[in-house]
Each structure stands twice: as structure tokens, then as C-alpha cells.
Biopython code that builds the backbone (N, CA, C, O; Angstrom):
import numpy as np
from Bio.PDB.StructureBuilder import StructureBuilder

atoms = [
    (1, "GLU", "N", (149.553, -17.173, 159.673)),
    (1, "GLU", "CA", (150.519, -17.279, 158.587)),
    (1, "GLU", "C", (151.603, -18.284, 158.980)),
    (1, "GLU", "O", (152.102, -18.268, 160.105)),
    (2, "CYS", "N", (151.953, -19.145, 158.046)),
    (2, "CYS", "CA", (153.010, -20.125, 158.281)),
    (2, "CYS", "C", (154.365, -19.481, 158.046)),
    (2, "CYS", "O", (154.578, -18.806, 157.039)),
    (3, "ARG", "N", (155.271, -19.692, 158.975)),
    (3, "ARG", "CA", (156.652, -19.223, 158.838)),
    (3, "ARG", "C", (157.544, -20.433, 158.640)),
    (3, "ARG", "O", (157.142, -21.570, 158.887)),
    (4, "ALA", "N", (158.745, -20.170, 158.197)),
    (4, "ALA", "CA", (159.706, -21.269, 158.025)),
    (4, "ALA", "C", (159.974, -21.914, 159.378)),
    (4, "ALA", "O", (160.002, -21.240, 160.408)),
    (5, "GLY", "N", (160.168, -23.219, 159.360)),
    (5, "GLY", "CA", (160.478, -23.927, 160.599)),
    (5, "GLY", "C", (159.596, -25.138, 160.793)),
    (5, "GLY", "O", (158.818, -25.509, 159.914)),
    (6, "ARG", "N", (159.730, -25.748, 161.958)),
    (6, "ARG", "CA", (159.016, -26.989, 162.245)),
    (6, "ARG", "C", (157.503, -26.851, 162.078)),
    (6, "ARG", "O", (156.852, -27.752, 161.551)),
    (7, "GLU", "N", (156.943, -25.726, 162.526)),
    (7, "GLU", "CA", (155.500, -25.562, 162.486)),
    (7, "GLU", "C", (154.941, -25.504, 161.073)),
    (7, "GLU", "O", (153.771, -25.824, 160.859)),
    (8, "SER", "N", (155.754, -25.101, 160.109)),
    (8, "SER", "CA", (155.246, -24.948, 158.752)),
    (8, "SER", "C", (155.233, -26.240, 157.952)),
    (8, "SER", "O", (154.605, -26.302, 156.895)),
    (9, "ARG", "N", (155.915, -27.274, 158.433)),
    (9, "ARG", "CA", (155.903, -28.534, 157.696)),
    (9, "ARG", "C", (154.471, -29.041, 157.595)),
    (9, "ARG", "O", (153.814, -29.275, 158.610)),
    (10, "TYR", "N", (154.004, -29.205, 156.393)),
    (10, "TYR", "CA", (152.636, -29.656, 156.126)),
    (10, "TYR", "C", (151.607, -28.787, 156.830)),
    (10, "TYR", "O", (150.566, -29.284, 157.261)),
    (11, "SER", "N", (151.886, -27.502, 156.949)),
    (11, "SER", "CA", (150.955, -26.513, 157.488)),
    (11, "SER", "C", (150.526, -26.800, 158.922)),
    (11, "SER", "O", (149.388, -26.503, 159.286)),
    (12, "PHE", "N", (151.390, -27.361, 159.733)),
    (12, "PHE", "CA", (151.053, -27.573, 161.143)),
    (12, "PHE", "C", (150.745, -26.260, 161.840)),
    (12, "PHE", "O", (150.031, -26.237, 162.842)),
    (13, "CYS", "N", (151.287, -25.159, 161.309)),
    (13, "CYS", "CA", (151.026, -23.862, 161.927)),
    (13, "CYS", "C", (149.547, -23.483, 161.842)),
    (13, "CYS", "O", (149.112, -22.564, 162.536)),
    (14, "ARG", "N", (148.788, -24.153, 161.027)),
    (14, "ARG", "CA", (147.362, -23.866, 160.911)),
    (14, "ARG", "C", (146.523, -24.605, 161.957)),
    (14, "ARG", "O", (145.327, -24.342, 162.084)),
    (15, "LEU", "N", (147.123, -25.505, 162.692)),
    (15, "LEU", "CA", (146.352, -26.307, 163.642)),
    (15, "LEU", "C", (145.756, -25.467, 164.773)),
    (15, "LEU", "O", (144.590, -25.647, 165.123)),
    (16, "LYS", "N", (146.525, -24.571, 165.336)),
    (16, "LYS", "CA", (145.997, -23.742, 166.431)),
    (16, "LYS", "C", (144.855, -22.838, 165.957)),
    (16, "LYS", "O", (143.828, -22.762, 166.631)),
    (17, "PRO", "N", (145.002, -22.146, 164.812)),
    (17, "PRO", "CA", (143.868, -21.335, 164.346)),
    (17, "PRO", "C", (142.622, -22.164, 164.025)),
    (17, "PRO", "O", (141.501, -21.712, 164.257)),
    (18, "ILE", "N", (142.812, -23.361, 163.500)),
    (18, "ILE", "CA", (141.653, -24.217, 163.218)),
    (18, "ILE", "C", (140.963, -24.606, 164.514)),
    (18, "ILE", "O", (139.735, -24.592, 164.594)),
    (19, "ARG", "N", (141.754, -24.957, 165.539)),
    (19, "ARG", "CA", (141.167, -25.311, 166.829)),
    (19, "ARG", "C", (140.388, -24.131, 167.408)),
    (19, "ARG", "O", (139.280, -24.310, 167.916)),
    (20, "ARG", "N", (140.961, -22.924, 167.335)),
    (20, "ARG", "CA", (140.260, -21.723, 167.839)),
    (20, "ARG", "C", (138.959, -21.490, 167.076)),
    (20, "ARG", "O", (137.940, -21.142, 167.672)),
    (21, "LEU", "N", (138.994, -21.680, 165.779)),
    (21, "LEU", "CA", (137.800, -21.505, 164.955)),
    (21, "LEU", "C", (136.712, -22.502, 165.364)),
    (21, "LEU", "O", (135.551, -22.128, 165.527)),
    (22, "LEU", "N", (137.086, -23.747, 165.524)),
    (22, "LEU", "CA", (136.122, -24.762, 165.962)),
    (22, "LEU", "C", (135.538, -24.394, 167.324)),
    (22, "LEU", "O", (134.325, -24.460, 167.522)),
    (23, "ASP", "N", (136.394, -24.009, 168.251)),
    (23, "ASP", "CA", (135.937, -23.650, 169.599)),
    (23, "ASP", "C", (134.970, -22.470, 169.566)),
    (23, "ASP", "O", (133.941, -22.481, 170.242)),
    (24, "ARG", "N", (135.309, -21.459, 168.778)),
    (24, "ARG", "CA", (134.480, -20.259, 168.670)),
    (24, "ARG", "C", (133.096, -20.542, 168.110)),
    (24, "ARG", "O", (132.138, -19.832, 168.414)),
    (25, "HIS", "N", (132.994, -21.573, 167.297)),
    (25, "HIS", "CA", (131.722, -21.863, 166.636)),
    (25, "HIS", "C", (131.003, -23.061, 167.247)),
    (25, "HIS", "O", (130.220, -23.734, 166.576)),
    (26, "GLY", "N", (131.273, -23.320, 168.514)),
    (26, "GLY", "CA", (130.535, -24.340, 169.239)),
    (26, "GLY", "C", (130.963, -25.770, 168.996)),
    (26, "GLY", "O", (130.237, -26.701, 169.343)),
    (27, "ALA", "N", (132.128, -25.960, 168.408)),
    (27, "ALA", "CA", (132.590, -27.319, 168.109)),
    (27, "ALA", "C", (133.803, -27.673, 168.963)),
    (27, "ALA", "O", (134.726, -28.333, 168.486)),
    (28, "SER", "N", (133.806, -27.244, 170.208)),
    (28, "SER", "CA", (134.971, -27.453, 171.069)),
    (28, "SER", "C", (135.223, -28.925, 171.376)),
    (28, "SER", "O", (136.341, -29.298, 171.733)),
    (29, "ARG", "N", (134.207, -29.759, 171.242)),
    (29, "ARG", "CA", (134.401, -31.195, 171.495)),
    (29, "ARG", "C", (134.720, -31.974, 170.226)),
    (29, "ARG", "O", (134.906, -33.190, 170.273)),
    (30, "THR", "N", (134.783, -31.287, 169.103)),
    (30, "THR", "CA", (135.132, -31.924, 167.841)),
    (30, "THR", "C", (136.614, -32.241, 167.836)),
    (30, "THR", "O", (137.442, -31.373, 168.111)),
    (31, "GLU", "N", (136.950, -33.487, 167.523)),
    (31, "GLU", "CA", (138.348, -33.888, 167.472)),
    (31, "GLU", "C", (139.019, -33.339, 166.215)),
    (31, "GLU", "O", (138.395, -33.207, 165.161)),
    (32, "LEU", "N", (140.290, -33.027, 166.353)),
    (32, "LEU", "CA", (141.092, -32.528, 165.242)),
    (32, "LEU", "C", (142.224, -33.523, 164.997)),
    (32, "LEU", "O", (143.082, -33.729, 165.856)),
    (33, "TRP", "N", (142.215, -34.132, 163.820)),
    (33, "TRP", "CA", (143.214, -35.138, 163.449)),
    (33, "TRP", "C", (144.034, -34.629, 162.264)),
    (33, "TRP", "O", (143.511, -33.958, 161.375)),
    (34, "VAL", "N", (145.303, -34.953, 162.267)),
    (34, "VAL", "CA", (146.182, -34.676, 161.137)),
    (34, "VAL", "C", (146.241, -35.970, 160.332)),
    (34, "VAL", "O", (146.669, -37.009, 160.834)),
    (35, "THR", "N", (145.803, -35.892, 159.070)),
    (35, "THR", "CA", (145.764, -37.085, 158.225)),
    (35, "THR", "C", (146.646, -36.883, 156.998)),
    (35, "THR", "O", (147.038, -35.764, 156.666)),
    (36, "GLU", "N", (146.943, -37.988, 156.343)),
    (36, "GLU", "CA", (147.801, -37.980, 155.155)),
    (36, "GLU", "C", (149.073, -37.195, 155.436)),
    (36, "GLU", "O", (149.466, -36.311, 154.675)),
    (37, "PHE", "N", (149.693, -37.538, 156.529)),
    (37, "PHE", "CA", (150.870, -36.865, 157.046)),
    (37, "PHE", "C", (152.075, -37.750, 156.781)),
    (37, "PHE", "O", (152.005, -38.961, 156.991)),
    (38, "GLY", "N", (153.184, -37.170, 156.324)),
    (38, "GLY", "CA", (154.367, -37.977, 156.098)),
    (38, "GLY", "C", (155.458, -37.242, 155.354)),
    (38, "GLY", "O", (155.278, -36.117, 154.889)),
    (39, "TYR", "N", (156.597, -37.910, 155.254)),
    (39, "TYR", "CA", (157.778, -37.367, 154.598)),
    (39, "TYR", "C", (158.403, -38.491, 153.777)),
    (39, "TYR", "O", (158.428, -39.642, 154.212)),
    (40, "SER", "N", (158.899, -38.162, 152.611)),
    (40, "SER", "CA", (159.412, -39.165, 151.687)),
    (40, "SER", "C", (160.912, -39.376, 151.832)),
    (40, "SER", "O", (161.674, -38.431, 152.035)),
    (41, "THR", "N", (161.317, -40.637, 151.723)),
    (41, "THR", "CA", (162.745, -40.984, 151.725)),
    (41, "THR", "C", (163.213, -41.369, 150.323)),
    (41, "THR", "O", (164.158, -42.145, 150.176)),
    (42, "CYS", "N", (162.561, -40.835, 149.299)),
    (42, "CYS", "CA", (162.931, -41.150, 147.921)),
    (42, "CYS", "C", (164.378, -40.754, 147.643)),
    (42, "CYS", "O", (164.826, -39.691, 148.073)),
    (43, "PRO", "N", (165.098, -41.593, 146.935)),
    (43, "PRO", "CA", (166.511, -41.291, 146.688)),
    (43, "PRO", "C", (166.772, -40.231, 145.625)),
    (43, "PRO", "O", (167.832, -39.605, 145.644)),
    (44, "ALA", "N", (165.839, -40.007, 144.698)),
    (44, "ALA", "CA", (166.141, -39.105, 143.583)),
    (44, "ALA", "C", (165.001, -38.157, 143.237)),
    (44, "ALA", "O", (164.904, -37.712, 142.093)),
    (45, "CYS", "N", (164.150, -37.841, 144.179)),
    (45, "CYS", "CA", (163.056, -36.909, 143.885)),
    (45, "CYS", "C", (163.356, -35.545, 144.502)),
    (45, "CYS", "O", (164.241, -35.419, 145.347)),
    (46, "ASP", "N", (162.630, -34.554, 144.083)),
    (46, "ASP", "CA", (162.808, -33.206, 144.622)),
    (46, "ASP", "C", (161.765, -32.870, 145.690)),
    (46, "ASP", "O", (162.036, -32.084, 146.598)),
    (47, "LYS", "N", (160.604, -33.451, 145.584)),
    (47, "LYS", "CA", (159.480, -33.099, 146.445)),
    (47, "LYS", "C", (159.498, -33.924, 147.734)),
    (47, "LYS", "O", (159.463, -35.154, 147.679)),
    (48, "TRP", "N", (159.552, -33.266, 148.885)),
    (48, "TRP", "CA", (159.423, -33.882, 150.215)),
    (48, "TRP", "C", (160.564, -34.812, 150.594)),
    (48, "TRP", "O", (160.421, -35.557, 151.564)),
    (49, "ARG", "N", (161.679, -34.814, 149.893)),
    (49, "ARG", "CA", (162.748, -35.781, 150.156)),
    (49, "ARG", "C", (163.505, -35.452, 151.439)),
    (49, "ARG", "O", (163.955, -34.327, 151.653)),
    (50, "VAL", "N", (163.629, -36.468, 152.279)),
    (50, "VAL", "CA", (164.435, -36.380, 153.501)),
    (50, "VAL", "C", (165.148, -37.718, 153.686)),
    (50, "VAL", "O", (164.782, -38.722, 153.074)),
    (51, "SER", "N", (166.157, -37.716, 154.528)),
    (51, "SER", "CA", (166.816, -38.984, 154.864)),
    (51, "SER", "C", (165.895, -39.789, 155.787)),
    (51, "SER", "O", (164.926, -39.253, 156.325)),
    (52, "GLU", "N", (166.198, -41.056, 155.961)),
    (52, "GLU", "CA", (165.400, -41.872, 156.882)),
    (52, "GLU", "C", (165.493, -41.335, 158.309)),
    (52, "GLU", "O", (164.498, -41.336, 159.033)),
    (53, "ALA", "N", (166.665, -40.883, 158.716)),
    (53, "ALA", "CA", (166.815, -40.312, 160.061)),
    (53, "ALA", "C", (165.996, -39.037, 160.210)),
    (53, "ALA", "O", (165.385, -38.810, 161.254)),
    (54, "THR", "N", (165.979, -38.207, 159.178)),
    (54, "THR", "CA", (165.197, -36.965, 159.222)),
    (54, "THR", "C", (163.706, -37.274, 159.218)),
    (54, "THR", "O", (162.935, -36.603, 159.904)),
    (55, "GLN", "N", (163.289, -38.277, 158.456)),
    (55, "GLN", "CA", (161.883, -38.681, 158.462)),
    (55, "GLN", "C", (161.446, -39.013, 159.889)),
    (55, "GLN", "O", (160.383, -38.576, 160.329)),
    (56, "ALA", "N", (162.249, -39.772, 160.603)),
    (56, "ALA", "CA", (161.931, -40.130, 161.994)),
    (56, "ALA", "C", (161.941, -38.894, 162.890)),
    (56, "ALA", "O", (161.075, -38.745, 163.752)),
    (57, "ARG", "N", (162.914, -38.011, 162.692)),
    (57, "ARG", "CA", (162.996, -36.797, 163.523)),
    (57, "ARG", "C", (161.791, -35.885, 163.289)),
    (57, "ARG", "O", (161.224, -35.352, 164.243)),
    (58, "TYR", "N", (161.398, -35.702, 162.032)),
    (58, "TYR", "CA", (160.231, -34.868, 161.733)),
    (58, "TYR", "C", (158.965, -35.462, 162.355)),
    (58, "TYR", "O", (158.123, -34.735, 162.883)),
    (59, "LEU", "N", (158.844, -36.766, 162.287)),
    (59, "LEU", "CA", (157.691, -37.430, 162.891)),
    (59, "LEU", "C", (157.649, -37.134, 164.393)),
    (59, "LEU", "O", (156.602, -36.770, 164.929)),
    (60, "ARG", "N", (158.780, -37.289, 165.063)),
    (60, "ARG", "CA", (158.849, -36.997, 166.502)),
    (60, "ARG", "C", (158.529, -35.531, 166.790)),
    (60, "ARG", "O", (157.809, -35.226, 167.740)),
    (61, "ASP", "N", (159.064, -34.628, 165.970)),
    (61, "ASP", "CA", (158.779, -33.202, 166.140)),
    (61, "ASP", "C", (157.280, -32.929, 166.058)),
    (61, "ASP", "O", (156.737, -32.148, 166.840)),
    (62, "ALA", "N", (156.626, -33.573, 165.114)),
    (62, "ALA", "CA", (155.186, -33.367, 164.957)),
    (62, "ALA", "C", (154.434, -33.800, 166.212)),
    (62, "ALA", "O", (153.535, -33.093, 166.669)),
    (63, "PHE", "N", (154.785, -34.932, 166.761)),
    (63, "PHE", "CA", (154.139, -35.396, 167.989)),
    (63, "PHE", "C", (154.432, -34.449, 169.158)),
    (63, "PHE", "O", (153.547, -34.144, 169.957)),
    (64, "ARG", "N", (155.681, -33.990, 169.247)),
    (64, "ARG", "CA", (156.032, -33.066, 170.344)),
    (64, "ARG", "C", (155.250, -31.764, 170.243)),
    (64, "ARG", "O", (154.742, -31.259, 171.244)),
    (65, "LEU", "N", (155.154, -31.224, 169.037)),
    (65, "LEU", "CA", (154.370, -30.002, 168.846)),
    (65, "LEU", "C", (152.907, -30.236, 169.211)),
    (65, "LEU", "O", (152.285, -29.418, 169.888)),
    (66, "ALA", "N", (152.378, -31.347, 168.761)),
    (66, "ALA", "CA", (150.975, -31.650, 169.061)),
    (66, "ALA", "C", (150.738, -31.746, 170.568)),
    (66, "ALA", "O", (149.733, -31.249, 171.075)),
    (67, "ARG", "N", (151.658, -32.381, 171.274)),
    (67, "ARG", "CA", (151.527, -32.474, 172.741)),
    (67, "ARG", "C", (151.614, -31.098, 173.387)),
    (67, "ARG", "O", (150.820, -30.766, 174.267)),
    (68, "ALA", "N", (152.580, -30.302, 172.948)),
    (68, "ALA", "CA", (152.788, -28.974, 173.529)),
    (68, "ALA", "C", (151.589, -28.061, 173.282)),
    (68, "ALA", "O", (151.193, -27.297, 174.162)),
    (69, "TRP", "N", (151.022, -28.144, 172.101)),
    (69, "TRP", "CA", (149.909, -27.274, 171.755)),
    (69, "TRP", "C", (148.585, -27.754, 172.319)),
    (69, "TRP", "O", (147.699, -26.942, 172.587)),
    (70, "GLY", "N", (148.435, -29.047, 172.501)),
    (70, "GLY", "CA", (147.192, -29.586, 173.044)),
    (70, "GLY", "C", (145.973, -29.396, 172.163)),
    (70, "GLY", "O", (144.857, -29.292, 172.671)),
    (71, "VAL", "N", (146.163, -29.349, 170.851)),
    (71, "VAL", "CA", (145.031, -29.120, 169.951)),
    (71, "VAL", "C", (144.756, -30.280, 168.999)),
    (71, "VAL", "O", (143.753, -30.266, 168.285)),
    (72, "VAL", "N", (145.623, -31.273, 168.978)),
    (72, "VAL", "CA", (145.481, -32.394, 168.043)),
    (72, "VAL", "C", (145.081, -33.645, 168.812)),
    (72, "VAL", "O", (145.625, -33.936, 169.877)),
    (73, "ASP", "N", (144.122, -34.379, 168.258)),
    (73, "ASP", "CA", (143.653, -35.603, 168.899)),
    (73, "ASP", "C", (144.276, -36.854, 168.307)),
    (73, "ASP", "O", (144.209, -37.920, 168.920)),
    (74, "GLY", "N", (144.879, -36.752, 167.134)),
    (74, "GLY", "CA", (145.494, -37.929, 166.542)),
    (74, "GLY", "C", (146.206, -37.622, 165.246)),
    (74, "GLY", "O", (146.008, -36.575, 164.629)),
    (75, "PHE", "N", (147.049, -38.573, 164.848)),
    (75, "PHE", "CA", (147.774, -38.519, 163.589)),
    (75, "PHE", "C", (147.491, -39.790, 162.807)),
    (75, "PHE", "O", (147.389, -40.875, 163.379)),
    (76, "ILE", "N", (147.367, -39.646, 161.507)),
    (76, "ILE", "CA", (147.297, -40.799, 160.623)),
    (76, "ILE", "C", (148.400, -40.617, 159.582)),
    (76, "ILE", "O", (148.323, -39.739, 158.722)),
    (77, "TRP", "N", (149.429, -41.465, 159.676)),
    (77, "TRP", "CA", (150.516, -41.423, 158.697)),
    (77, "TRP", "C", (149.943, -41.777, 157.342)),
    (77, "TRP", "O", (149.051, -42.621, 157.250)),
    (78, "TRP", "N", (150.438, -41.148, 156.287)),
    (78, "TRP", "CA", (149.839, -41.319, 154.969)),
    (78, "TRP", "C", (149.797, -42.765, 154.518)),
    (78, "TRP", "O", (148.773, -43.219, 154.006)),
    (79, "VAL", "N", (150.887, -43.501, 154.697)),
    (79, "VAL", "CA", (150.908, -44.871, 154.193)),
    (79, "VAL", "C", (151.913, -45.698, 154.998)),
    (79, "VAL", "O", (153.005, -45.229, 155.319)),
    (80, "TYR", "N", (151.534, -46.910, 155.311)),
    (80, "TYR", "CA", (152.393, -47.803, 156.087)),
    (80, "TYR", "C", (153.574, -48.305, 155.263)),
    (80, "TYR", "O", (154.720, -48.245, 155.707)),
    (81, "ARG", "N", (153.281, -48.808, 154.041)),
    (81, "ARG", "CA", (154.316, -49.381, 153.183)),
    (81, "ARG", "C", (154.011, -49.013, 151.743)),
    (81, "ARG", "O", (152.855, -49.006, 151.320)),
    (82, "THR", "N", (155.056, -48.710, 151.002)),
    (82, "THR", "CA", (154.912, -48.465, 149.565)),
    (82, "THR", "C", (155.879, -49.385, 148.822)),
    (82, "THR", "O", (156.710, -50.057, 149.433)),
    (83, "GLU", "N", (155.760, -49.403, 147.531)),
    (83, "GLU", "CA", (156.584, -50.301, 146.706)),
    (83, "GLU", "C", (158.023, -49.837, 146.551)),
    (83, "GLU", "O", (158.889, -50.652, 146.232)),
    (84, "GLU", "N", (158.306, -48.570, 146.762)),
    (84, "GLU", "CA", (159.652, -48.027, 146.583)),
    (84, "GLU", "C", (160.238, -48.406, 145.224)),
    (84, "GLU", "O", (161.421, -48.730, 145.115)),
    (85, "ALA", "N", (159.399, -48.362, 144.192)),
    (85, "ALA", "CA", (159.824, -48.799, 142.861)),
    (85, "ALA", "C", (160.479, -47.682, 142.051)),
    (85, "ALA", "O", (161.466, -47.922, 141.355)),
    (86, "ASP", "N", (159.944, -46.476, 142.134)),
    (86, "ASP", "CA", (160.447, -45.375, 141.314)),
    (86, "ASP", "C", (161.175, -44.369, 142.213)),
    (86, "ASP", "O", (160.534, -43.675, 143.003)),
    (87, "PRO", "N", (162.499, -44.283, 142.102)),
    (87, "PRO", "CA", (163.263, -43.400, 142.981)),
    (87, "PRO", "C", (162.977, -41.910, 142.781)),
    (87, "PRO", "O", (163.403, -41.085, 143.590)),
    (88, "THR", "N", (162.252, -41.558, 141.703)),
    (88, "THR", "CA", (161.947, -40.146, 141.447)),
    (88, "THR", "C", (160.555, -39.744, 141.930)),
    (88, "THR", "O", (160.194, -38.570, 141.853)),
    (89, "GLN", "N", (159.780, -40.687, 142.420)),
    (89, "GLN", "CA", (158.408, -40.421, 142.860)),
    (89, "GLN", "C", (158.328, -40.379, 144.390)),
    (89, "GLN", "O", (158.447, -41.411, 145.051)),
    (90, "ALA", "N", (158.129, -39.202, 144.936)),
    (90, "ALA", "CA", (158.097, -39.026, 146.391)),
    (90, "ALA", "C", (157.062, -39.931, 147.057)),
    (90, "ALA", "O", (157.340, -40.541, 148.090)),
    (91, "GLU", "N", (155.882, -40.016, 146.472)),
    (91, "GLU", "CA", (154.800, -40.796, 147.065)),
    (91, "GLU", "C", (155.134, -42.281, 147.168)),
    (91, "GLU", "O", (154.536, -43.000, 147.968)),
    (92, "ASP", "N", (156.071, -42.730, 146.374)),
    (92, "ASP", "CA", (156.445, -44.140, 146.352)),
    (92, "ASP", "C", (157.422, -44.508, 147.476)),
    (92, "ASP", "O", (157.841, -45.660, 147.585)),
    (93, "TRP", "N", (157.784, -43.516, 148.316)),
    (93, "TRP", "CA", (158.777, -43.741, 149.375)),
    (93, "TRP", "C", (158.322, -43.148, 150.713)),
    (93, "TRP", "O", (159.159, -42.826, 151.556)),
    (94, "MET", "N", (157.027, -43.001, 150.914)),
    (94, "MET", "CA", (156.506, -42.352, 152.114)),
    (94, "MET", "C", (156.258, -43.322, 153.271)),
    (94, "MET", "O", (155.910, -42.888, 154.369)),
    (95, "GLY", "N", (156.425, -44.592, 153.048)),
    (95, "GLY", "CA", (156.088, -45.590, 154.057)),
    (95, "GLY", "C", (156.920, -45.514, 155.324)),
    (95, "GLY", "O", (158.023, -44.969, 155.341)),
    (96, "LEU", "N", (156.355, -46.078, 156.384)),
    (96, "LEU", "CA", (157.074, -46.231, 157.650)),
    (96, "LEU", "C", (157.997, -47.439, 157.604)),
    (96, "LEU", "O", (158.929, -47.556, 158.400)),
    (97, "VAL", "N", (157.727, -48.337, 156.660)),
    (97, "VAL", "CA", (158.577, -49.510, 156.458)),
    (97, "VAL", "C", (158.959, -49.556, 154.980)),
    (97, "VAL", "O", (158.304, -48.940, 154.138)),
    (98, "HIS", "N", (160.021, -50.291, 154.679)),
    (98, "HIS", "CA", (160.462, -50.475, 153.296)),
    (98, "HIS", "C", (159.517, -51.422, 152.562)),
    (98, "HIS", "O", (158.662, -52.065, 153.172)),
    (99, "ALA", "N", (159.683, -51.497, 151.265)),
    (99, "ALA", "CA", (158.854, -52.372, 150.441)),
    (99, "ALA", "C", (158.915, -53.826, 150.902)),
    (99, "ALA", "O", (157.934, -54.557, 150.772)),
    (100, "ASP", "N", (160.061, -54.250, 151.440)),
    (100, "ASP", "CA", (160.194, -55.636, 151.917)),
    (100, "ASP", "C", (159.646, -55.832, 153.335)),
    (100, "ASP", "O", (159.714, -56.930, 153.888)),
    (101, "GLY", "N", (159.106, -54.760, 153.914)),
    (101, "GLY", "CA", (158.521, -54.846, 155.258)),
    (101, "GLY", "C", (159.474, -54.524, 156.387)),
    (101, "GLY", "O", (159.054, -54.434, 157.541)),
    (102, "SER", "N", (160.756, -54.348, 156.081)),
    (102, "SER", "CA", (161.704, -54.008, 157.143)),
    (102, "SER", "C", (161.458, -52.566, 157.604)),
    (102, "SER", "O", (161.214, -51.682, 156.783)),
    (103, "PRO", "N", (161.522, -52.339, 158.907)),
    (103, "PRO", "CA", (161.171, -51.006, 159.426)),
    (103, "PRO", "C", (162.227, -49.940, 159.140)),
    (103, "PRO", "O", (163.429, -50.197, 159.192)),
    (104, "LYS", "N", (161.745, -48.749, 158.840)),
    (104, "LYS", "CA", (162.602, -47.571, 158.768)),
    (104, "LYS", "C", (162.687, -47.003, 160.192)),
    (104, "LYS", "O", (161.872, -47.374, 161.037)),
    (105, "PRO", "N", (163.625, -46.137, 160.475)),
    (105, "PRO", "CA", (163.666, -45.501, 161.795)),
    (105, "PRO", "C", (162.340, -44.813, 162.159)),
    (105, "PRO", "O", (161.980, -44.739, 163.334)),
    (106, "ALA", "N", (161.629, -44.318, 161.162)),
    (106, "ALA", "CA", (160.337, -43.660, 161.417)),
    (106, "ALA", "C", (159.312, -44.629, 161.992)),
    (106, "ALA", "O", (158.441, -44.217, 162.759)),
    (107, "TRP", "N", (159.400, -45.914, 161.636)),
    (107, "TRP", "CA", (158.473, -46.896, 162.214)),
    (107, "TRP", "C", (158.641, -46.948, 163.726)),
    (107, "TRP", "O", (157.666, -46.906, 164.475)),
    (108, "TRP", "N", (159.897, -47.042, 164.163)),
    (108, "TRP", "CA", (160.166, -47.122, 165.603)),
    (108, "TRP", "C", (159.780, -45.812, 166.289)),
    (108, "TRP", "O", (159.251, -45.822, 167.400)),
    (109, "ALA", "N", (160.041, -44.705, 165.637)),
    (109, "ALA", "CA", (159.657, -43.406, 166.197)),
    (109, "ALA", "C", (158.142, -43.319, 166.335)),
    (109, "ALA", "O", (157.632, -42.871, 167.363)),
    (110, "PHE", "N", (157.425, -43.747, 165.301)),
    (110, "PHE", "CA", (155.961, -43.702, 165.337)),
    (110, "PHE", "C", (155.428, -44.579, 166.472)),
    (110, "PHE", "O", (154.559, -44.160, 167.237)),
    (111, "ALA", "N", (155.956, -45.789, 166.571)),
    (111, "ALA", "CA", (155.502, -46.705, 167.631)),
    (111, "ALA", "C", (155.750, -46.112, 169.012)),
    (111, "ALA", "O", (154.885, -46.195, 169.884)),
    (112, "GLU", "N", (156.908, -45.522, 169.220)),
    (112, "GLU", "CA", (157.224, -44.909, 170.520)),
    (112, "GLU", "C", (156.339, -43.704, 170.809)),
    (112, "GLU", "O", (155.867, -43.536, 171.933)),
    (113, "GLU", "N", (156.112, -42.868, 169.808)),
    (113, "GLU", "CA", (155.293, -41.682, 170.017)),
    (113, "GLU", "C", (153.826, -42.040, 170.252)),
    (113, "GLU", "O", (153.155, -41.417, 171.075)),
    (114, "VAL", "N", (153.338, -43.029, 169.538)),
    (114, "VAL", "CA", (151.959, -43.466, 169.771)),
    (114, "VAL", "C", (151.818, -44.003, 171.191)),
    (114, "VAL", "O", (150.806, -43.768, 171.851)),
    (115, "GLU", "N", (152.820, -44.714, 171.650)),
    (115, "GLU", "CA", (152.808, -45.248, 173.022)),
    (115, "GLU", "C", (152.733, -44.101, 174.039)),
    (115, "GLU", "O", (152.043, -44.221, 175.051)),
    (116, "ARG", "N", (153.432, -43.002, 173.780)),
    (116, "ARG", "CA", (153.389, -41.841, 174.680)),
    (116, "ARG", "C", (152.044, -41.144, 174.639)),
    (116, "ARG", "O", (151.590, -40.566, 175.627)),
    (117, "GLY", "N", (151.417, -41.211, 173.476)),
    (117, "GLY", "CA", (150.101, -40.593, 173.312)),
    (117, "GLY", "C", (150.179, -39.097, 173.102)),
    (117, "GLY", "O", (151.253, -38.496, 173.120)),
    (118, "LEU", "N", (149.010, -38.515, 172.901)),
    (118, "LEU", "CA", (148.913, -37.071, 172.723)),
    (118, "LEU", "C", (148.268, -36.537, 173.949)),
    (118, "LEU", "O", (148.063, -35.329, 174.063)),
]
sb = StructureBuilder()
sb.init_structure("model")
sb.init_model(0)
sb.init_chain("A")
sb.init_seg("    ")
for serial, (resi, resn, name, xyz) in enumerate(atoms, 1):
    if name == "N":
        sb.init_residue(resn, " ", resi, " ")
    sb.init_atom(name, np.array(xyz, "f"), 0.0, 1.0, " ", f" {name:<3s}", serial, name[0])
structure = sb.get_structure()
């Protein structure tokens, strides 16, 4: 069961049970990746909205949890760059960089965390 807190963001709390299930059924060498993962910096939406600093912090938290748990083999951020055209659409602001290509703090966090590895 997911509880409030870091582990519940995007159901990360389900990663350990999924790994146990795979192991129990003979798939212990199967890699487990978190895909379509991200947080939106949309200025006027209700769904998934966080500040740019929080987006970077959540990204780092996810990597730290993955390292501590030892059950995740990789992360794929949902989208590198979006158009950032509609301030009310969360999906339009999920990128690691702005529409003009300038990096958000999450870009630098992602690059540093990938360098550290899982």
C-alpha cells in the first residue's frame, strides 16, 4: 500500500513488491525500469505542478530511493523538452529543459544523478 510521502510519488512504493514478485517467479535477472517519470512545472495547472527547484529535488529523491532500495535498473524521464505553450496543461511543462532549450534545475540534477548511477 502506498502511503503519503516520497515513496508514493508516481507509485514508487510499488517498486519493491514488483521486484519481489519478479524474483519469486523466476525473473530475478529481469531489469526493472521506471518509465514516463516526471513532474510538471506548469504555472497554472492543478495536476502534478511543482516549482522548478522541487522538480529537481523530487528527481534526486527518486534516484536516492532507487539506490537505497537496489531494485531499479534505470529511469526514463517522460520528456526532454516540451513546448510550454499552455500554462494550464501539466504535460506541456514536464521537460528537463525549457521550450527554448535552456536547462531547468532538473536537467542538471538528472545529469548528476545519471553520472552517479544506480
